C-alpha positions as a Markdown table, in Angstrom:
| # | Residue | x | y | z |
|---|---|---|---|---|
| 1 | Met | 4.1 | 5.3 | 18.0 |
| 2 | Glu | 0.6 | 3.8 | 17.5 |
| 3 | Asn | -1.1 | 2.0 | 20.4 |
| 4 | Lys | -2.0 | -1.4 | 18.9 |
| 5 | Asn | -4.5 | -3.3 | 21.1 |
| 6 | Phe | -5.3 | -6.4 | 19.1 |
| 7 | Leu | -3.4 | -9.2 | 17.4 |
| 8 | Ile | -4.5 | -11.4 | 14.5 |
| 9 | Thr | -3.5 | -15.0 | 14.9 |
| 10 | Glu | -4.3 | -18.2 | 13.0 |
| 11 | Glu | -6.7 | -19.0 | 15.8 |
| 12 | Asn | -8.8 | -15.8 | 15.6 |
| 13 | Val | -8.3 | -14.9 | 11.9 |
| 14 | Lys | -11.9 | -15.9 | 10.9 |
| 15 | Glu | -13.2 | -13.5 | 13.6 |
| 16 | Tyr | -11.1 | -10.6 | 12.4 |
| 17 | Cys | -11.9 | -11.2 | 8.8 |
| 18 | Glu | -15.5 | -10.8 | 9.7 |
| 19 | Lys | -14.9 | -7.7 | 11.9 |
| 20 | Ile | -12.8 | -6.0 | 9.3 |
| 21 | Gly | -15.3 | -6.7 | 6.6 |
| 22 | Glu | -18.1 | -5.4 | 8.7 |
| 23 | Trp | -16.2 | -2.2 | 9.4 |
| 24 | Ile | -15.5 | -1.7 | 5.7 |
| 25 | Arg | -19.1 | -2.3 | 4.8 |
| 26 | Lys | -20.4 | 0.2 | 7.4 |
| 27 | Thr | -17.9 | 2.8 | 6.3 |
| 28 | Val | -19.0 | 2.5 | 2.7 |
| 29 | Glu | -22.6 | 2.6 | 3.6 |
| 30 | Ser | -22.2 | 5.7 | 5.8 |
| 31 | Ala | -20.7 | 7.5 | 2.8 |
| 32 | Asn | -23.6 | 6.4 | 0.5 |
| 33 | Ala | -20.9 | 4.9 | -1.8 |
| 34 | Asn | -21.5 | 2.0 | -4.2 |
| 35 | Gly | -18.3 | 0.1 | -3.2 |
| 36 | Val | -14.6 | 0.5 | -3.2 |
| 37 | Val | -11.7 | 0.7 | -5.7 |
| 38 | Leu | -8.1 | -0.1 | -5.1 |
| 39 | Gly | -4.8 | -0.2 | -7.0 |
| 40 | Met | -3.7 | -3.8 | -7.8 |
| 41 | Ser | 0.1 | -4.2 | -7.8 |
| 42 | Ser | -0.1 | -7.9 | -7.2 |
| 43 | Gly | 1.4 | -7.5 | -3.7 |
| 44 | Val | 0.2 | -9.3 | -0.6 |
| 45 | Asp | -1.3 | -6.1 | 1.0 |
| 46 | Cys | -3.6 | -5.0 | -1.9 |
| 47 | Ser | -4.5 | -8.6 | -2.6 |
| 48 | Thr | -5.5 | -9.2 | 1.0 |
| 49 | Val | -7.6 | -6.0 | 1.1 |
| 50 | Ala | -9.3 | -6.9 | -2.1 |
| 51 | Arg | -10.2 | -10.3 | -0.7 |
| 52 | Leu | -11.4 | -8.8 | 2.6 |
| 53 | Cys | -13.8 | -6.6 | 0.7 |
| 54 | Gln | -15.0 | -9.3 | -1.6 |
| 55 | Asn | -15.4 | -11.7 | 1.3 |
| 56 | Ala | -17.7 | -9.1 | 3.0 |
| 57 | Gly | -19.9 | -8.8 | -0.1 |
| 58 | Ile | -18.6 | -5.3 | -1.0 |
| 59 | Asn | -18.6 | -4.1 | -4.6 |
| 60 | Thr | -14.9 | -4.2 | -5.4 |
| 61 | His | -13.0 | -2.8 | -8.4 |
| 62 | Leu | -9.3 | -3.4 | -9.0 |
| 63 | Ile | -7.1 | -1.1 | -11.1 |
| 64 | Ile | -3.8 | -2.3 | -12.6 |
| 65 | Met | -1.6 | 0.7 | -13.5 |
| 66 | Pro | 1.7 | -0.3 | -15.2 |
| 67 | Tyr | 4.3 | 2.2 | -16.2 |
| 68 | Gly | 4.5 | 1.2 | -19.9 |
| 69 | Asp | 5.3 | -2.5 | -20.1 |
| 70 | Asp | 7.2 | -2.7 | -16.8 |
| 71 | Met | 4.4 | -4.7 | -15.2 |
| 72 | Thr | 2.8 | -6.5 | -18.2 |
| 73 | Lys | 6.1 | -8.0 | -19.1 |
| 74 | Ser | 6.8 | -9.2 | -15.6 |
| 75 | Gln | 5.6 | -11.9 | -13.3 |
| 76 | Asn | 3.7 | -9.2 | -11.3 |
| 77 | Tyr | 1.0 | -9.0 | -14.0 |
| 78 | Lys | 0.6 | -12.7 | -14.2 |
| 79 | Asp | 0.3 | -12.8 | -10.4 |
| 80 | Ala | -2.3 | -10.1 | -10.4 |
| 81 | Met | -4.3 | -11.9 | -13.1 |
| 82 | Glu | -4.2 | -15.1 | -11.1 |
| 83 | Leu | -5.9 | -13.4 | -8.2 |
| 84 | Ile | -8.4 | -11.6 | -10.5 |
| 85 | Asn | -9.3 | -14.8 | -12.4 |
| 86 | Lys | -9.4 | -17.0 | -9.3 |
| 87 | Phe | -12.0 | -14.7 | -7.6 |
| 88 | Lys | -13.6 | -13.1 | -10.6 |
| 89 | Phe | -12.8 | -9.5 | -9.7 |
| 90 | Asp | -13.9 | -6.6 | -11.9 |
| 91 | Tyr | -10.7 | -4.8 | -13.1 |
| 92 | His | -9.3 | -2.2 | -15.5 |
| 93 | Val | -5.8 | -1.5 | -16.8 |
| 94 | Phe | -4.4 | 2.1 | -17.2 |
| 95 | Asp | -0.9 | 2.8 | -18.5 |
| 96 | Ile | 0.4 | 5.6 | -16.4 |
| 97 | Lys | 3.6 | 6.2 | -18.4 |
| 98 | Pro | 2.4 | 9.2 | -20.5 |
| 99 | Ala | 1.1 | 11.0 | -17.4 |
| 100 | Val | 4.2 | 10.3 | -15.3 |
| 101 | Asp | 6.6 | 11.3 | -18.1 |
| 102 | Ser | 4.8 | 14.6 | -18.7 |
| 103 | Leu | 5.1 | 15.5 | -15.0 |
| 104 | Gln | 8.8 | 15.2 | -14.6 |
| 105 | Ile | 11.1 | 18.2 | -14.4 |
| 106 | Pro | 13.2 | 18.1 | -17.6 |
| 107 | Asn | 16.7 | 16.5 | -17.2 |
| 108 | Asp | 18.4 | 19.6 | -18.5 |
| 109 | Ser | 16.7 | 21.9 | -16.0 |
| 110 | Glu | 19.0 | 24.1 | -13.8 |
| 111 | Ile | 17.1 | 22.8 | -10.8 |
| 112 | Leu | 18.6 | 19.3 | -11.2 |
| 113 | Lys | 22.2 | 20.3 | -11.7 |
| 114 | Asn | 23.3 | 20.6 | -8.1 |
| 115 | Ala | 20.7 | 18.1 | -6.7 |
| 116 | Lys | 21.8 | 14.8 | -5.2 |
| 117 | Lys | 21.3 | 11.9 | -7.6 |
| 118 | Ile | 19.3 | 9.8 | -5.0 |
| 119 | Asn | 16.9 | 12.7 | -4.4 |
| 120 | Ile | 16.3 | 13.1 | -8.2 |
| 121 | Glu | 15.7 | 9.4 | -8.6 |
| 122 | Leu | 13.3 | 9.2 | -5.6 |
| 123 | Ser | 11.4 | 12.3 | -6.7 |
| 124 | Lys | 10.8 | 10.7 | -10.1 |
| 125 | Ala | 9.9 | 7.3 | -8.6 |
| 126 | Asn | 7.3 | 8.9 | -6.3 |
| 127 | Ile | 5.5 | 10.5 | -9.2 |
| 128 | Arg | 4.2 | 7.0 | -10.1 |
| 129 | Pro | 2.2 | 6.4 | -6.9 |
| 130 | Arg | 0.9 | 9.9 | -7.1 |
| 131 | Val | -0.4 | 9.5 | -10.6 |
| 132 | Arg | -1.9 | 6.1 | -9.6 |
| 133 | Met | -3.7 | 7.9 | -6.8 |
| 134 | Thr | -5.2 | 10.4 | -9.3 |
| 135 | Tyr | -6.5 | 7.6 | -11.5 |
| 136 | Leu | -8.0 | 5.9 | -8.5 |
| 137 | Tyr | -9.8 | 9.0 | -7.4 |
| 138 | Gln | -11.1 | 9.8 | -10.8 |
| 139 | Phe | -12.4 | 6.2 | -11.2 |
| 140 | Ala | -13.9 | 6.4 | -7.7 |
| 141 | Gln | -15.7 | 9.7 | -8.4 |
| 142 | Ile | -17.1 | 8.5 | -11.8 |
| 143 | Asn | -18.5 | 5.4 | -10.1 |
| 144 | Asn | -19.4 | 6.7 | -6.7 |
| 145 | Leu | -16.8 | 4.5 | -4.9 |
| 146 | Leu | -14.4 | 5.0 | -2.1 |
| 147 | Val | -10.7 | 4.6 | -2.5 |
| 148 | Ile | -9.6 | 2.0 | -0.1 |
| 149 | Gly | -6.0 | 2.0 | 1.3 |
| 150 | Thr | -3.7 | -1.0 | 1.6 |
| 151 | Gly | -0.8 | 0.4 | 3.7 |
| 152 | Asn | 0.0 | -1.7 | 6.8 |
| 153 | Leu | 1.2 | -0.7 | 10.3 |
| 154 | Ser | 4.7 | -1.9 | 9.7 |
| 155 | Glu | 5.1 | 0.4 | 6.6 |
| 156 | Cys | 3.4 | 3.3 | 8.4 |
| 157 | Thr | 5.7 | 3.0 | 11.4 |
| 158 | Val | 8.8 | 3.7 | 9.3 |
| 159 | Gly | 7.0 | 6.0 | 6.9 |
| 160 | Tyr | 7.4 | 3.6 | 4.0 |
| 161 | Phe | 4.8 | 5.1 | 1.7 |
| 162 | Thr | 4.5 | 8.0 | -0.7 |
| 163 | Lys | 2.7 | 11.1 | 0.8 |
| 164 | Trp | -0.3 | 11.9 | -1.4 |
| 165 | Gly | 0.4 | 8.7 | -3.3 |
| 166 | Asp | -0.3 | 5.2 | -2.0 |
| 167 | Gly | -0.8 | 6.9 | 1.4 |
| 168 | Ala | -3.9 | 8.7 | 0.1 |
| 169 | Cys | -7.2 | 6.9 | 0.6 |
| 170 | Asp | -10.7 | 7.3 | 2.1 |
| 171 | Leu | -10.5 | 4.4 | 4.4 |
| 172 | Asn | -7.7 | 1.9 | 5.4 |
| 173 | Pro | -8.5 | -1.4 | 7.1 |
| 174 | Met | -4.8 | -2.3 | 7.4 |
| 175 | Arg | -3.5 | 0.8 | 9.2 |
| 176 | Met | -3.2 | -1.1 | 12.6 |
| 177 | Ile | -2.2 | -4.5 | 11.1 |
| 178 | Thr | 1.4 | -5.6 | 11.0 |
| 179 | Lys | 3.0 | -7.4 | 8.0 |
| 180 | Arg | 3.0 | -10.8 | 9.7 |
| 181 | Glu | -0.8 | -10.4 | 10.4 |
| 182 | Val | -1.3 | -9.5 | 6.7 |
| 183 | Tyr | 0.2 | -12.9 | 5.8 |
| 184 | Ile | -2.2 | -14.7 | 8.2 |
| 185 | Leu | -5.1 | -12.9 | 6.7 |
| 186 | Ala | -3.8 | -13.6 | 3.1 |
| 187 | Lys | -3.5 | -17.3 | 3.7 |
| 188 | Tyr | -7.0 | -17.5 | 5.3 |
| 189 | Leu | -8.5 | -15.6 | 2.4 |
| 190 | Gln | -6.8 | -18.0 | -0.1 |
| 191 | Val | -4.6 | -15.3 | -1.8 |
| 192 | Pro | -2.5 | -17.2 | -4.4 |
| 193 | Glu | 0.7 | -18.6 | -3.2 |
| 194 | Cys | 2.6 | -16.8 | -5.9 |
| 195 | Ile | 1.6 | -13.5 | -4.3 |
| 196 | Ile | 2.2 | -14.6 | -0.7 |
| 197 | Asn | 5.7 | -16.0 | -1.4 |
| 198 | Lys | 7.1 | -13.1 | -3.4 |
| 199 | Lys | 9.4 | -10.5 | -1.9 |
| 200 | Pro | 7.4 | -7.3 | -1.0 |
| 201 | Ser | 8.0 | -4.5 | -3.4 |
| 202 | Ala | 6.5 | -1.0 | -3.9 |
| 203 | Gly | 7.3 | -1.3 | -7.7 |
| 204 | Leu | 9.1 | 2.0 | -7.8 |
| 205 | Trp | 11.7 | 0.7 | -10.2 |
| 206 | Glu | 12.7 | -2.6 | -11.7 |
| 207 | Gly | 14.0 | -5.1 | -9.1 |
| 208 | Gln | 13.1 | -2.8 | -6.2 |
| 209 | Thr | 12.2 | -4.6 | -2.9 |
| 210 | Asp | 10.9 | -3.0 | 0.3 |
| 211 | Glu | 13.4 | -4.6 | 2.7 |
| 212 | Glu | 16.4 | -3.8 | 0.6 |
| 213 | Glu | 15.4 | -0.2 | 0.2 |
| 214 | Leu | 14.5 | 0.1 | 3.9 |
| 215 | Gly | 17.6 | -1.7 | 5.2 |
| 216 | Ile | 15.3 | -3.4 | 7.7 |
| 217 | Lys | 13.4 | -6.6 | 7.6 |
| 218 | Tyr | 9.6 | -6.5 | 8.2 |
| 219 | Glu | 10.1 | -9.2 | 10.9 |
| 220 | Gln | 12.3 | -6.7 | 12.8 |
| 221 | Ile | 9.7 | -3.9 | 12.4 |
| 222 | Asp | 6.9 | -6.2 | 13.6 |
| 223 | Asn | 9.0 | -7.3 | 16.6 |
| 224 | Phe | 9.6 | -3.7 | 17.5 |
| 225 | Ile | 5.9 | -2.9 | 17.2 |
| 226 | Leu | 4.7 | -6.0 | 19.1 |
| 227 | Asn | 7.5 | -6.5 | 21.6 |
| 228 | Gly | 9.0 | -3.1 | 22.0 |
| 229 | Thr | 12.3 | -4.2 | 20.4 |
| 230 | Ser | 13.5 | -5.7 | 17.2 |
| 231 | Gly | 16.1 | -7.6 | 19.1 |
| 232 | Asp | 18.8 | -5.3 | 17.8 |
| 233 | Asn | 19.5 | -1.9 | 19.5 |
| 234 | Lys | 20.9 | -0.4 | 16.2 |
| 235 | Ile | 17.8 | -1.5 | 14.3 |
| 236 | Asp | 15.5 | -0.1 | 17.1 |
| 237 | Glu | 17.3 | 3.2 | 16.8 |
| 238 | Glu | 16.9 | 3.2 | 13.0 |
| 239 | Ile | 13.1 | 2.4 | 13.3 |
| 240 | Leu | 12.7 | 5.3 | 15.8 |
| 241 | Ser | 14.6 | 7.6 | 13.5 |
| 242 | Lys | 12.5 | 6.7 | 10.5 |
| 243 | Asn | 9.4 | 7.1 | 12.5 |
| 244 | Lys | 10.4 | 10.6 | 13.7 |
| 245 | Lys | 11.4 | 11.7 | 10.2 |
| 246 | Ser | 8.0 | 10.5 | 8.8 |
| 247 | Met | 5.8 | 12.3 | 11.3 |
| 248 | His | 4.9 | 14.8 | 8.6 |
| 249 | Lys | 3.4 | 11.9 | 6.7 |
| 250 | Leu | 1.6 | 10.3 | 9.7 |
| 251 | Asn | 0.1 | 13.4 | 11.3 |
| 252 | Gly | -2.4 | 15.9 | 9.9 |
| 253 | Ile | -1.2 | 19.0 | 8.0 |
| 254 | Gln | 0.3 | 21.4 | 10.5 |
| 255 | Ile | -1.5 | 24.8 | 10.7 |
| 256 | Phe | -0.8 | 28.1 | 12.4 |
| 257 | Asn | -3.4 | 28.8 | 15.1 |
| 258 | Lys | -2.1 | 31.3 | 17.6 |
């Protein structure tokens, strides 16, 4: 488990906004980069990171990457545009559907015949964040930017991110920040209420929500991180199990060296 040694509160949020912004700015400058780019899903995490960067005076680009019309027809697109218009962000929209569909193993393949349905569906869903990562890195390289991550400590603790997808980035200011702290930052940074109040979702499929897929509430994960227990022994065991299973995501690539 990560050793967290600070806590963002409503009393010190201004101080931490400045600290985080300064850290991002120094990291970008040390790489001789022109700024940052991030994927905009209209969630509270990416919206908060975008505002942290902008608040610190960092050149910030947002990329909206719908799968066909799954986002543009939904409230998520309207929410993303509310943030973009409110704070005048530079942004681009790329439809990832052609790329995602071309990368899937054909449904009539022998490989899929004996596979579990849940494994097949998750393998397909995880192509989306990996394609989004590719778009972000191409855009970053074209414009001499860094890809900034948006995954928080609560997600990372239970391995709730796609390896080589939304987990891939050059820097991540949220890595040691719990979900409840994200909301404190979001409110201070005036992220639109429509984004703050919605149920967290990775957008892997229509109607998907983080907490329903995890079977654990973020409040329980945060309590476990900050207090050593969620308040429920069975939930604690589930968090520990998920953390153990996701070590391959959280640690560096294992290598033979003997």
